[in-house]
DSSP file (Angstrom, degrees, kcal/mol; ACC not computed):
  #  RESIDUE AA STRUCTURE BP1 BP2  ACC     N-H-->O    O-->H-N    N-H-->O    O-->H-N    TCO  KAPPA ALPHA  PHI   PSI    X-CA   Y-CA   Z-CA
    1    1 A M     >        0   0    0      0, 0.0     4,-2.4     0, 0.0     5,-0.2   0.000 360.0 360.0 360.0 -45.6   -3.0  -20.6    2.8
    2    2 A K  H  >  +     0   0    0      1,-0.2     4,-2.5     2,-0.2     5,-0.2   0.914 360.0  49.8 -60.6 -42.9   -2.9  -18.8   -0.6
    3    3 A K  H  > S+     0   0    0      2,-0.2     4,-2.5     1,-0.2    -1,-0.2   0.884 109.9  51.0 -65.5 -38.3   -4.1  -15.6    1.0
    4    4 A T  H  > S+     0   0    0      2,-0.2     4,-2.2     1,-0.2    -1,-0.2   0.928 111.2  47.9 -63.9 -44.7   -1.4  -15.8    3.7
    5    5 A F  H  X S+     0   0    0     -4,-2.4     4,-2.3     1,-0.2    -2,-0.2   0.913 111.6  50.9 -60.4 -43.7    1.3  -16.4    1.1
    6    6 A L  H  X S+     0   0    0     -4,-2.5     4,-2.4     1,-0.2    -2,-0.2   0.911 110.1  49.1 -61.4 -43.8    0.0  -13.4   -0.9
    7    7 A L  H  X S+     0   0    0     -4,-2.5     4,-2.5     2,-0.2    -1,-0.2   0.872 109.5  52.2 -66.0 -37.0    0.0  -11.2    2.2
    8    8 A L  H  X S+     0   0    0     -4,-2.2     4,-1.8     2,-0.2    -1,-0.2   0.917 111.3  46.8 -64.9 -42.2    3.6  -12.2    3.0
    9    9 A L  H  X S+     0   0    0     -4,-2.3     4,-1.5     1,-0.2    -2,-0.2   0.910 112.2  50.7 -63.6 -41.8    4.7  -11.4   -0.5
   10   10 A I  H  X S+     0   0    0     -4,-2.4     4,-2.4     1,-0.2    -2,-0.2   0.907 107.0  53.8 -63.5 -42.2    2.9   -8.1   -0.4
   11   11 A F  H  X S+     0   0    0     -4,-2.5     4,-1.7     1,-0.2    -1,-0.2   0.903 106.5  52.4 -60.1 -40.2    4.5   -7.2    3.0
   12   12 A S  H  < S+     0   0    0     -4,-1.8     4,-0.3     1,-0.2    -1,-0.2   0.843 109.2  50.6 -67.1 -31.1    8.0   -7.8    1.5
   13   13 A I  H >< S+     0   0    0     -4,-1.5     3,-1.6     1,-0.2     4,-0.2   0.949 108.9  50.1 -67.1 -48.8    7.1   -5.4   -1.4
   14   14 A S  H >< S+     0   0    0     -4,-2.4     3,-0.9     1,-0.3    -2,-0.2   0.807 107.7  53.5 -65.2 -28.8    6.0   -2.6    0.8
   15   15 A C  T 3< S+     0   0    0     -4,-1.7    -1,-0.3     1,-0.2    -2,-0.2   0.525  93.4  73.0 -83.4  -4.2    9.1   -2.8    3.0
   16   16 A G  T <  S+     0   0    0     -3,-1.6     2,-0.3    -4,-0.3    -1,-0.2   0.499  79.7  95.0 -83.1  -3.1   11.3   -2.4    0.0
   17   17 A S  S X  S-     0   0    0     -3,-0.9     3,-1.2    -4,-0.2    -3,-0.0  -0.694  71.4-141.8 -95.2 139.2   10.4    1.2   -0.4
   18   18 A K  G >  S+     0   0    0     -2,-0.3     3,-0.8     1,-0.2     4,-0.2   0.687  97.2  72.8 -67.7 -15.7   12.4    4.1    1.1
   19   19 A Y  G 3  S+     0   0    0      1,-0.2    -1,-0.2     2,-0.1     4,-0.1   0.620 106.9  29.9 -77.2 -12.3    9.1    5.8    1.9
   20   20 A N  G <> S+     0   0    0     -3,-1.2     4,-1.9    -6,-0.2    -1,-0.2  -0.024  73.0 125.4-138.8  37.3    8.3    3.5    4.7
   21   21 A E  T <4 S+     0   0    0     -3,-0.8     4,-0.4     1,-0.2    -2,-0.1   0.931  83.2  46.2 -58.6 -46.0   11.6    2.4    6.2
   22   22 A N  T >4 S+     0   0    0      1,-0.2     3,-1.3    -4,-0.2     4,-0.5   0.893 109.0  55.3 -65.4 -38.6   10.5    3.5    9.7
   23   23 A L  G >4 S+     0   0    0      1,-0.3     3,-1.5     2,-0.2    -1,-0.2   0.880 101.7  57.7 -61.4 -37.8    7.1    1.9    9.3
   24   24 A C  G 3< S+     0   0    0     -4,-1.9    -1,-0.3     1,-0.3    -2,-0.2   0.596  92.6  69.1 -73.1  -9.1    8.7   -1.5    8.6
   25   25 A K  G <  S+     0   0    0     -3,-1.3    -1,-0.3    -4,-0.4    -2,-0.2   0.708  78.0  99.9 -77.3 -20.1   10.5   -1.3   11.9
   26   26 A N    <   +     0   0    0     -3,-1.5     3,-0.1    -4,-0.5    -3,-0.0  -0.422  47.8 175.5 -63.8 138.8    7.1   -1.7   13.6
   27   27 A E        +     0   0    0     -2,-0.1     2,-0.3     1,-0.0    -1,-0.1   0.573  50.0  57.3-124.0 -14.1    6.7   -5.3   14.6
   28   28 A T  S  > S-     0   0    0      1,-0.1     4,-1.7     0, 0.0     5,-0.2  -0.808  78.4-117.2-122.2 161.5    3.5   -5.6   16.5
   29   29 A E  H  > S+     0   0    0     -2,-0.3     4,-2.6     1,-0.2     5,-0.2   0.876 117.3  57.6 -58.4 -38.2   -0.2   -4.9   15.9
   30   30 A E  H  > S+     0   0    0      1,-0.2     4,-2.7     2,-0.2    -1,-0.2   0.888 102.4  54.1 -61.8 -39.2    0.0   -2.3   18.7
   31   31 A D  H  > S+     0   0    0      2,-0.2     4,-2.0     1,-0.2    -1,-0.2   0.920 110.5  46.0 -60.7 -43.4    2.8   -0.5   16.8
   32   32 A Y  H  X S+     0   0    0     -4,-1.7     4,-2.1     2,-0.2    -2,-0.2   0.898 111.5  51.7 -67.2 -40.0    0.7   -0.2   13.7
   33   33 A E  H  X S+     0   0    0     -4,-2.6     4,-2.3     1,-0.2    -2,-0.2   0.921 110.0  49.6 -60.7 -43.4   -2.3    0.9   15.8
   34   34 A N  H  X S+     0   0    0     -4,-2.7     4,-2.9     1,-0.2     5,-0.2   0.874 107.3  54.4 -63.9 -37.5   -0.2    3.6   17.4
   35   35 A T  H  X S+     0   0    0     -4,-2.0     4,-2.6     2,-0.2    -1,-0.2   0.915 109.1  48.4 -61.9 -42.1    1.1    4.8   14.0
   36   36 A V  H  X S+     0   0    0     -4,-2.1     4,-2.3     2,-0.2    -2,-0.2   0.921 112.8  48.0 -63.4 -44.3   -2.6    5.2   12.9
   37   37 A I  H  X S+     0   0    0     -4,-2.3     4,-1.8     2,-0.2    -2,-0.2   0.937 114.7  45.1 -62.9 -47.5   -3.4    7.1   16.1
   38   38 A E  H  X S+     0   0    0     -4,-2.9     4,-2.4     1,-0.2     5,-0.2   0.894 111.3  53.4 -64.1 -40.3   -0.4    9.4   15.7
   39   39 A A  H  X S+     0   0    0     -4,-2.6     4,-2.8    -5,-0.2    -1,-0.2   0.925 106.9  52.1 -60.6 -44.1   -1.0    9.9   12.0
   40   40 A D  H  X S+     0   0    0     -4,-2.3     4,-1.0     1,-0.2    -1,-0.2   0.888 108.9  50.7 -60.5 -38.7   -4.6   11.0   12.8
   41   41 A K  H >X S+     0   0    0     -4,-1.8     4,-0.6     1,-0.2     3,-0.6   0.942 113.4  44.2 -63.7 -46.9   -3.3   13.6   15.3
   42   42 A W  H >X S+     0   0    0     -4,-2.4     4,-1.4     1,-0.2     3,-0.9   0.867 107.9  58.9 -65.7 -36.3   -0.8   15.0   12.8
   43   43 A L  H 3< S+     0   0    0     -4,-2.8    -1,-0.2     1,-0.2    -2,-0.2   0.722  91.2  70.5 -69.2 -19.9   -3.3   15.1   10.0
   44   44 A E  H << S+     0   0    0     -4,-1.0    -1,-0.2    -3,-0.6    -2,-0.2   0.895 113.2  27.7 -60.8 -38.4   -5.6   17.3   12.0
   45   45 A S  H << S+     0   0    0     -3,-0.9    -2,-0.2    -4,-0.6    -1,-0.2   0.622 136.8  29.5 -98.0 -15.0   -3.1   20.1   11.5
   46   46 A D    ><  +     0   0    0     -4,-1.4     3,-1.7     1,-0.1    -1,-0.2  -0.495  65.8 167.1-142.8  67.5   -1.6   19.0    8.2
   47   47 A P  T 3  S+     0   0    0      0, 0.0    -4,-0.1     0, 0.0    -3,-0.1   0.596  75.3  53.6 -66.2 -11.5   -4.3   17.1    6.3
   48   48 A E  T 3  S+     0   0    0     31,-0.0     2,-1.1    -5,-0.0     3,-0.1   0.116  70.0 127.3-110.2  22.2   -2.5   17.1    3.0
   49   49 A N    <>  -     0   0    0     -3,-1.7     4,-2.4     1,-0.2     5,-0.2  -0.684  40.9-167.6 -81.0 103.4    0.8   15.6    4.3
   50   50 A C  H  > S+     0   0    0     -2,-1.1     4,-2.7     1,-0.2    -1,-0.2   0.843  82.3  57.0 -64.4 -35.5    1.3   12.7    1.9
   51   51 A K  H  > S+     0   0    0      2,-0.2     4,-2.5     1,-0.2    -1,-0.2   0.931 110.5  43.6 -61.9 -45.5    4.0   11.1    3.9
   52   52 A I  H  > S+     0   0    0      2,-0.2     4,-2.5     1,-0.2    -2,-0.2   0.917 114.1  50.2 -67.4 -42.2    1.8   10.8    7.0
   53   53 A L  H  X S+     0   0    0     -4,-2.4     4,-2.7     2,-0.2    -2,-0.2   0.893 111.4  50.0 -60.7 -38.7   -1.2    9.6    4.9
   54   54 A Y  H  X S+     0   0    0     -4,-2.7     4,-2.8     2,-0.2     5,-0.2   0.937 110.5  47.8 -66.4 -46.6    1.1    7.0    3.3
   55   55 A D  H  X S+     0   0    0     -4,-2.5     4,-2.3     1,-0.2    -2,-0.2   0.901 113.2  49.4 -60.9 -39.8    2.4    5.7    6.7
   56   56 A K  H  X S+     0   0    0     -4,-2.5     4,-2.7     2,-0.2    -2,-0.2   0.938 111.2  49.2 -63.2 -46.1   -1.2    5.6    7.9
   57   57 A G  H  X S+     0   0    0     -4,-2.7     4,-2.2     1,-0.2    -2,-0.2   0.905 111.9  48.0 -60.7 -42.2   -2.3    3.7    4.8
   58   58 A M  H  X S+     0   0    0     -4,-2.8     4,-2.4     2,-0.2    -1,-0.2   0.881 111.2  50.5 -68.2 -36.7    0.5    1.2    5.2
   59   59 A S  H  X S+     0   0    0     -4,-2.3     4,-1.7    -5,-0.2    -2,-0.2   0.923 111.1  48.6 -64.9 -42.8   -0.2    0.7    8.9
   60   60 A L  H  <>S+     0   0    0     -4,-2.7     5,-3.0     1,-0.2    -2,-0.2   0.891 110.3  52.8 -62.7 -38.3   -3.9    0.1    8.1
   61   61 A F  H ><5S+     0   0    0     -4,-2.2     3,-1.9     1,-0.2    -2,-0.2   0.939 107.9  49.6 -60.0 -47.9   -2.8   -2.3    5.4
   62   62 A K  H 3<5S+     0   0    0     -4,-2.4    -1,-0.2     1,-0.3    -2,-0.2   0.802 109.1  53.1 -63.3 -28.5   -0.6   -4.2    7.9
   63   63 A L  T 3<5S-     0   0    0     -4,-1.7    -1,-0.3    -5,-0.2    -2,-0.2   0.422 116.4-119.0 -83.9   1.3   -3.6   -4.3   10.2
   64   64 A K  T < 5S+     0   0    0     -3,-1.9     2,-1.0     1,-0.2    -3,-0.2   0.782  72.4 136.9  63.6  29.5   -5.6   -5.8    7.3
   65   65 A R     >< +     0   0    0     -5,-3.0     4,-2.1     1,-0.2     3,-0.2  -0.617  23.3 164.9-100.6  69.5   -8.0   -2.8    7.4
   66   66 A F  H  >  +     0   0    0     -2,-1.0     4,-2.5     1,-0.2    -1,-0.2   0.819  64.4  54.9 -65.5 -37.8   -8.0   -2.6    3.7
   67   67 A E  H  > S+     0   0    0      1,-0.2     4,-1.7     2,-0.2    -1,-0.2   0.923 112.1  45.3 -61.7 -43.0  -11.0   -0.4    3.1
   68   68 A E  H  > S+     0   0    0     -3,-0.2     4,-2.0     2,-0.2    -2,-0.2   0.872 110.8  53.4 -68.5 -36.4   -9.4    2.3    5.4
   69   69 A A  H  X S+     0   0    0     -4,-2.1     4,-2.7     1,-0.2     5,-0.2   0.912 106.2  53.5 -62.7 -41.7   -6.0    1.8    3.7
   70   70 A I  H  X S+     0   0    0     -4,-2.5     4,-2.7     1,-0.2    -1,-0.2   0.904 106.2  53.4 -58.8 -41.8   -7.7    2.5    0.4
   71   71 A E  H  X S+     0   0    0     -4,-1.7     4,-2.1     2,-0.2    -1,-0.2   0.927 110.3  46.6 -59.9 -45.5   -9.2    5.7    1.8
   72   72 A S  H  X S+     0   0    0     -4,-2.0     4,-1.8     1,-0.2    -2,-0.2   0.935 114.3  46.8 -63.1 -46.0   -5.7    6.9    2.9
   73   73 A F  H  X S+     0   0    0     -4,-2.7     4,-1.9     1,-0.2    -1,-0.2   0.884 111.2  52.4 -64.3 -37.7   -4.2    6.0   -0.5
   74   74 A S  H  X S+     0   0    0     -4,-2.7     4,-1.3    -5,-0.2    -1,-0.2   0.876 105.6  54.4 -66.0 -37.3   -7.0    7.7   -2.3
   75   75 A M  H  X S+     0   0    0     -4,-2.1     4,-1.0     1,-0.2     3,-0.3   0.900 106.6  52.3 -62.6 -39.6   -6.6   10.9   -0.3
   76   76 A I  H >X S+     0   0    0     -4,-1.8     4,-3.5     1,-0.2     3,-0.9   0.928 105.9  53.5 -60.5 -44.9   -2.9   10.9   -1.4
   77   77 A L  H 3< S+     0   0    0     -4,-1.9    -1,-0.2     1,-0.3    -2,-0.2   0.771 102.9  57.4 -66.0 -25.1   -3.9   10.6   -5.0
   78   78 A K  H 3< S+     0   0    0     -4,-1.3    -1,-0.3    -3,-0.3    -2,-0.2   0.802 117.1  35.3 -70.3 -27.8   -6.2   13.6   -4.7
   79   79 A I  H << S+     0   0    0     -4,-1.0     2,-0.3    -3,-0.9    -2,-0.2   0.865 137.9   8.5 -90.2 -44.1   -3.2   15.6   -3.6
   80   80 A D    ><  -     0   0    0     -4,-3.5     3,-1.7    -5,-0.1    -1,-0.2  -0.832  54.7-169.5-147.4  99.9   -0.4   14.1   -5.7
   81   81 A K  T 3  S+     0   0    0     -2,-0.3     6,-0.1     1,-0.3    -4,-0.1   0.627  91.1  53.4 -66.1 -12.4   -1.2   11.6   -8.5
   82   82 A N  T 3  S+     0   0    0      2,-0.1    -1,-0.3     4,-0.1     3,-0.1   0.230  71.2 136.8-107.5  13.0    2.5   10.8   -8.8
   83   83 A Y    X   -     0   0    0     -3,-1.7     3,-1.3    -7,-0.1     4,-0.4  -0.433  65.6 -98.4 -64.1 131.1    3.2    9.9   -5.2
   84   84 A P  T 3  S-     0   0    0      0, 0.0    -1,-0.1     0, 0.0    -2,-0.1  -0.176  92.1  -4.6 -59.2 136.6    5.4    6.8   -5.2
   85   85 A N  T 3> S+     0   0    0      1,-0.1     4,-2.4    -3,-0.1     5,-0.2   0.385  93.9 114.2  71.3   0.6    3.9    3.3   -4.6
   86   86 A V  H <> S+     0   0    0     -3,-1.3     4,-2.9     2,-0.2     5,-0.3   0.946  77.3  46.1 -70.4 -47.0    0.3    4.5   -3.9
   87   87 A Y  H  > S+     0   0    0     -4,-0.4     4,-2.5     1,-0.2    -1,-0.2   0.925 114.9  49.1 -60.0 -42.5   -1.3    3.0   -7.0
   88   88 A W  H  > S+     0   0    0      2,-0.2     4,-2.0     1,-0.2    -2,-0.2   0.955 114.8  42.7 -62.2 -50.4    0.5   -0.3   -6.4
   89   89 A N  H  X S+     0   0    0     -4,-2.4     4,-1.9     2,-0.2    -2,-0.2   0.884 115.8  47.9 -67.7 -38.6   -0.4   -0.5   -2.7
   90   90 A R  H  X S+     0   0    0     -4,-2.9     4,-2.6    -5,-0.2    -1,-0.2   0.905 110.1  54.3 -66.6 -38.6   -4.0    0.6   -3.3
   91   91 A G  H  X S+     0   0    0     -4,-2.5     4,-2.5    -5,-0.3    -2,-0.2   0.875 105.9  52.1 -61.1 -37.7   -4.3   -1.9   -6.1
   92   92 A I  H  X S+     0   0    0     -4,-2.0     4,-2.7     2,-0.2    -1,-0.2   0.914 108.5  51.0 -64.7 -42.4   -3.1   -4.6   -3.8
   93   93 A C  H  X S+     0   0    0     -4,-1.9     4,-2.0     1,-0.2    -2,-0.2   0.945 111.5  47.1 -59.3 -47.6   -5.8   -3.7   -1.3
   94   94 A Y  H  <>S+     0   0    0     -4,-2.6     5,-2.9     1,-0.2     4,-0.4   0.912 111.3  52.5 -59.0 -41.9   -8.4   -3.8   -4.0
   95   95 A H  H ><5S+     0   0    0     -4,-2.5     3,-1.5     1,-0.2    -2,-0.2   0.929 108.5  49.1 -60.7 -47.0   -7.0   -7.2   -5.2
   96   96 A I  H 3<5S+     0   0    0     -4,-2.7    -1,-0.2     1,-0.3    -2,-0.2   0.864 110.8  51.1 -61.4 -36.3   -7.3   -8.7   -1.7
   97   97 A L  T 3<5S-     0   0    0     -4,-2.0    -1,-0.3    -5,-0.2    -2,-0.2   0.464 117.9-113.7 -81.4  -0.5  -10.9   -7.4   -1.4
   98   98 A G  T < 5S+     0   0    0     -3,-1.5     2,-1.4    -4,-0.4    -3,-0.2   0.704  70.8 140.7  78.2  19.6  -11.7   -9.0   -4.8
   99   99 A R     >< +     0   0    0     -5,-2.9     4,-2.5     1,-0.2     5,-0.2  -0.607  22.4 171.3 -96.0  74.8  -12.3   -5.7   -6.5
  100  100 A K  H  >  +     0   0    0     -2,-1.4     4,-3.1     1,-0.2     5,-0.3   0.866  67.7  51.2 -58.4 -47.5  -10.7   -6.8   -9.7
  101  101 A D  H  > S+     0   0    0      1,-0.2     4,-2.1     2,-0.2    -1,-0.2   0.922 114.9  42.8 -60.5 -45.3  -11.6   -3.8  -12.0
  102  102 A E  H  > S+     0   0    0      2,-0.2     4,-2.2     1,-0.2    -1,-0.2   0.891 114.4  52.1 -67.9 -38.6  -10.3   -1.2   -9.5
  103  103 A S  H  X S+     0   0    0     -4,-2.5     4,-2.4     2,-0.2    -2,-0.2   0.951 111.1  45.9 -60.9 -50.5   -7.2   -3.3   -8.8
  104  104 A C  H  X S+     0   0    0     -4,-3.1     4,-2.2     1,-0.2    -1,-0.2   0.879 110.1  54.8 -62.5 -38.9   -6.3   -3.7  -12.5
  105  105 A S  H  X S+     0   0    0     -4,-2.1     4,-1.3    -5,-0.3    -1,-0.2   0.927 109.9  46.5 -60.5 -44.8   -6.9    0.0  -13.1
  106  106 A D  H  X S+     0   0    0     -4,-2.2     4,-0.7     1,-0.2     3,-0.3   0.909 110.9  51.6 -65.5 -41.5   -4.5    0.9  -10.3
  107  107 A F  H >< S+     0   0    0     -4,-2.4     3,-0.6     1,-0.2    -1,-0.2   0.871 109.1  51.0 -64.7 -34.1   -1.9   -1.5  -11.5
  108  108 A Q  H 3< S+     0   0    0     -4,-2.2    -1,-0.2     1,-0.2    -2,-0.2   0.793 107.7  54.3 -71.3 -26.3   -2.1    0.0  -15.0
  109  109 A N  H 3< S+     0   0    0     -4,-1.3    -1,-0.2    -3,-0.3    -2,-0.2   0.544  81.0 115.7 -84.3  -7.8   -1.6    3.4  -13.5
  110  110 A C  S << S-     0   0    0     -4,-0.7   -28,-0.0    -3,-0.6    -3,-0.0  -0.333  75.1-108.9 -59.2 142.2    1.6    2.5  -11.7
  111  111 A S     >  -     0   0    0      1,-0.1     4,-2.2   -29,-0.0     5,-0.2  -0.333  22.1-115.4 -68.6 156.7    4.5    4.4  -13.0
  112  112 A Q  H  > S+     0   0    0      1,-0.2     4,-2.5     2,-0.2     5,-0.2   0.867 118.3  58.4 -60.2 -35.1    7.0    2.5  -15.1
  113  113 A E  H  > S+     0   0    0      2,-0.2     4,-1.5     1,-0.2    -1,-0.2   0.918 105.3  48.5 -60.9 -43.8    9.6    3.2  -12.3
  114  114 A E  H  4 S+     0   0    0      1,-0.2     4,-0.4     2,-0.2     3,-0.3   0.933 112.1  48.9 -61.8 -45.1    7.3    1.4   -9.8
  115  115 A K  H >< S+     0   0    0     -4,-2.2     3,-0.8     1,-0.2    -1,-0.2   0.880 112.4  48.5 -62.8 -37.4    6.9   -1.5  -12.1
  116  116 A N  H 3< S+     0   0    0     -4,-2.5    -1,-0.2     1,-0.2    -2,-0.2   0.744 103.1  62.9 -73.6 -23.6   10.7   -1.7  -12.7
  117  117 A N  T 3< S+     0   0    0     -4,-1.5     2,-0.4    -3,-0.3    -1,-0.2   0.497  71.6 115.9 -81.9  -3.5   11.5   -1.5   -9.0
  118  118 A I    <   -     0   0    0     -3,-0.8     5,-0.1    -4,-0.4  -105,-0.0  -0.533  66.5-129.6 -70.4 124.0    9.7   -4.8   -8.2
  119  119 A T    >>  -     0   0    0     -2,-0.4     3,-0.8     1,-0.1     4,-0.6  -0.198  20.1-105.2 -72.8 165.0   12.4   -7.1   -6.9
  120  120 A M  G >4 S+     0   0    0      1,-0.3     3,-1.2     2,-0.2     4,-0.5   0.879 120.7  57.0 -57.6 -40.5   12.9  -10.6   -8.2
  121  121 A D  G 34 S+     0   0    0      1,-0.3     3,-0.4     2,-0.2     4,-0.3   0.829 111.2  43.6 -59.6 -31.7   11.4  -12.1   -5.0
  122  122 A N  G <> S+     0   0    0     -3,-0.8     4,-2.4     1,-0.2    -1,-0.3   0.419  85.7  92.6 -97.2   0.9    8.2  -10.1   -5.7
  123  123 A Q  H <X S+     0   0    0     -3,-1.2     4,-3.0    -4,-0.6     5,-0.2   0.862  82.4  58.3 -61.0 -35.4    8.1  -10.8   -9.4
  124  124 A K  H  > S+     0   0    0     -4,-0.5     4,-2.5    -3,-0.4    -1,-0.2   0.920 107.9  45.8 -60.5 -44.2    5.8  -13.8   -8.6
  125  125 A L  H  > S+     0   0    0     -4,-0.3     4,-2.9     2,-0.2     5,-0.3   0.940 112.8  49.7 -64.1 -47.5    3.3  -11.5   -6.9
  126  126 A K  H  X S+     0   0    0     -4,-2.4     4,-2.9     1,-0.2     5,-0.3   0.935 113.0  47.1 -57.0 -47.5    3.5   -9.0   -9.8
  127  127 A D  H  X S+     0   0    0     -4,-3.0     4,-2.0     1,-0.2    -1,-0.2   0.904 112.7  49.9 -61.6 -42.3    2.9  -11.8  -12.4
  128  128 A H  H  X S+     0   0    0     -4,-2.5     4,-0.9    -5,-0.2    -2,-0.2   0.941 115.3  42.3 -61.6 -48.2    0.0  -13.2  -10.4
  129  129 A I  H >< S+     0   0    0     -4,-2.9     3,-0.9     1,-0.2     4,-0.3   0.948 116.2  46.2 -65.9 -49.0   -1.7   -9.9  -10.0
  130  130 A L  H >< S+     0   0    0     -4,-2.9     3,-1.3    -5,-0.3     4,-0.3   0.808 104.4  62.3 -67.5 -28.4   -1.2   -8.7  -13.5
  131  131 A S  H >< S+     0   0    0     -4,-2.0     3,-0.7    -5,-0.3    -1,-0.3   0.796  99.4  56.8 -66.6 -25.2   -2.2  -12.0  -15.0
  132  132 A N  T << S+     0   0    0     -3,-0.9    -1,-0.3    -4,-0.9    -2,-0.2   0.578 101.0  58.9 -77.6  -9.1   -5.6  -11.4  -13.4
  133  133 A C  T <         0   0    0     -3,-1.3    -1,-0.2    -4,-0.3    -2,-0.2   0.432 360.0 360.0 -99.4  -1.0   -5.9   -8.1  -15.3
  134  134 A I    <         0   0    0     -3,-0.7    -1,-0.2    -4,-0.3    -2,-0.1   0.464 360.0 360.0 -87.2 360.0   -5.6   -9.6  -18.8
């Protein structure tokens, strides 16, 4: 029950970003799978496209394929350490997988802007996660 609640809160955070408005229109597992397949095709010709890597990572996240999502988010950080929401989303993946040290490191690396953009509804999640990093 706790994990389901946590995932629902996390989903609401990820859909609050302008970087994945289209991704949040997906409603089924098949839609997310198709996004991953299409992203892989595009990445063959443009492997450093952070937008495509981000959409792929978020789709993998929605599919609960957290290790693969971490890989996509990590690839983005190799290209652009300041890409919006990547540290936060990768940190959530680490948190779900119980990888506390990596999770806390990512949350500490979030930009102040990312931390300030967390909505009131998601403040509970932020507080829960960050309290585990103290």
